[in-house]
N, C-alpha and C positions, 0 to 999 in steps of 0.2 A: 799361489796366484791362480785365480780361476781362468778358464779359457776366454771369457769375455774381457777380463782384465788384460790378458796377454794380447788379444786382438786389438784392444784399445791402445795399448802401449806400442804395438807394431804399427798401427795407423799413425800414431803420433810421431814416432821416430822417422817413418818414411816421409811424413809431411814436413818435418823439420829439415830433412835432407833436401827435399825438393825445393822448399822455400829458400834455403841457403843458396842453392844453385841459381834460382830465379833472381835473388837479390844481387848476385854477382854477375848477372847477365851471361852466365855460363850455358853452354849447350846442354839440353836435356836429352839424355840417352840412358840406356840401361847401364852402359859402362861407366858413365859419369856418376850415375846414382850409386853404383856399387863402390866406386872409389870414394865418394863422399861418405857413405855408410862405413867404410873401412877406416876413414880418418876419424869419424865420430867414435867408432869402437876403440881405436887406439887411445883416444883422449878421455874416454868415459870413466869416471871414478866409481860409479855404482856398478857392482858386479851383476845385478839382475838386468839392468839396461844393457850392459856390455854383452851378456849372454844372449839377450833378445836381438841385439844388433848382429851378432854372429849367425843366429838362426835366420834372420832376414837375408843376410848376404848369401848364405848357403842356398836358401830357397830361390832367390832371384837368379843366382848363378846357375843352379841346376835347371830351372825352368827355361832360362835363356839359352844355355849352351848345350842342352841335352839333344836338341834336334839340329845342331849346327852341321852343315855340310850336306844335308839332303832336304829335298822338298817334301812337305807333307803330302800325303795322298789326297787327291781331290775327292771330296765326299760325293757320292752318287745321289742324284736327286731324281724323282719320278719323271721329270720333264726332260732329262738328258737322254733317255733311251729311245727317243723318236716317237713315243706314244703321244699323239696330239689329239686323242679322242675327247679329252676333257676341255677343249677350247671352244668357247661359245662367243661369237661376235655379238657385241651389244649394238654396234652401229655398223651397218654395211654400206658399201658404196652404191648399192642399187637404189634407184629412185622408187618411191612408192608406186604401186600399180595404179593405173588410172591417171588421167590428167587433171582431175579436179583437186582443188585445194581443200584441205580439211579445216583450215582456220581462216 
């Protein structure tokens, strides 16, 4: 099976799991998706699809629970360091000089 075929099967299986949750008006969450995928894996007769379901479950679980318990570091941005030299006001509150109207 090529990588594009694996990706297509992965997308299809996740889609089936999500659609089944939606059809049942079940809550959509990572945990609900994992449980649905596990149920699909347990009842899947095709070994290739069962293996793919196991890989999907492992990937979602590791992605979701790898960072549990700590906050990710806030990425630093150039504007967070107090450097405001790059701010240019397009419209100022000052009135145009002179009392005459231009238009």
